[in-house]
C-alpha positions as CSV (number, residue, x, y, z in Angstrom):
1,M,-11.2,-29.0,14.8
2,K,-8.5,-26.4,14.0
3,I,-8.1,-24.4,10.8
4,Q,-4.7,-23.2,10.3
5,V,-3.7,-19.9,8.7
6,T,-0.3,-19.7,6.7
7,E,1.3,-17.2,4.4
8,Q,0.0,-19.1,1.4
9,G,-3.5,-19.2,2.9
10,V,-5.9,-21.3,5.0
11,I,-5.4,-25.1,5.5
12,I,-8.8,-26.7,6.3
13,P,-8.8,-30.2,7.4
14,K,-10.6,-32.5,5.0
15,E,-12.8,-33.9,8.0
16,F,-14.7,-30.5,7.7
17,F,-15.8,-31.4,4.2
18,E,-16.7,-35.2,4.8
19,G,-19.5,-36.4,2.7
20,I,-19.2,-32.7,0.5
21,E,-17.9,-33.3,-3.1
22,E,-17.6,-29.8,-4.0
23,I,-18.0,-26.6,-2.1
24,E,-18.3,-22.7,-3.4
25,L,-16.7,-19.7,-2.2
26,R,-18.6,-16.5,-1.6
27,R,-18.0,-13.3,-0.6
28,E,-21.0,-12.2,1.6
29,N,-20.8,-8.7,3.2
30,G,-16.9,-8.7,3.9
31,W,-16.7,-12.4,4.7
32,I,-15.7,-15.4,2.8
33,A,-18.5,-18.4,2.8
34,L,-17.9,-21.8,2.0
35,V,-21.2,-23.2,0.8
36,P,-21.6,-27.1,-0.2
37,S,-22.8,-27.1,-4.0
38,Q,-25.4,-29.0,-5.0
39,L,-24.7,-31.6,-7.2
40,S,-27.0,-33.0,-9.8
41,N,-27.5,-36.7,-10.5
42,K,-28.4,-35.5,-14.0
43,P,-26.0,-36.2,-17.0
44,R,-24.3,-33.2,-18.7
45,S,-25.4,-32.7,-22.4
46,L,-23.2,-31.4,-25.1
47,G,-24.3,-28.6,-27.6
48,L,-26.9,-26.7,-25.2
49,H,-25.8,-23.5,-26.2
50,P,-24.4,-23.7,-29.7
51,D,-22.4,-20.6,-30.5
52,A,-22.2,-19.2,-27.2
53,I,-18.5,-18.7,-27.3
54,E,-16.0,-17.8,-30.1
55,M,-12.4,-18.7,-30.1
56,S,-10.0,-15.7,-30.9
57,H,-8.4,-16.1,-34.5
58,D,-5.2,-15.8,-32.7
59,F,-6.0,-18.4,-29.8
60,G,-2.8,-20.6,-30.5
61,Q,-0.3,-18.1,-30.9
62,P,2.5,-17.5,-28.2
63,L,1.5,-14.7,-25.5
64,P,3.9,-11.5,-25.6
65,D,6.6,-11.0,-23.0
66,E,4.3,-8.2,-21.6
67,F,2.0,-10.5,-20.7
68,W,4.6,-12.9,-18.6
69,L,6.2,-9.9,-17.3
70,G,2.8,-8.7,-15.6
71,N,2.8,-5.5,-18.1
72,L,-0.7,-6.0,-19.4
73,A,-1.1,-2.2,-20.1
74,S,0.8,-2.7,-23.1
75,V,-0.8,-5.7,-24.4
76,S,-4.0,-5.0,-26.7
């Protein structure tokens, strides 16, 4: 089995991950490791961490041009 390297990244054949539903990318000692994630059969529950995330008051506002142009230093 061959892995193809392109300018956009690495193409890994799907056969390499046969039977694996989810993988995790880890950086270890200068290498990138692909590790199968351990999926849980337990259903997810809502509301386990109430108030853990707070939405910004301006969340729905348009982003400034500096954001889109890559000049994030001037965005406060």
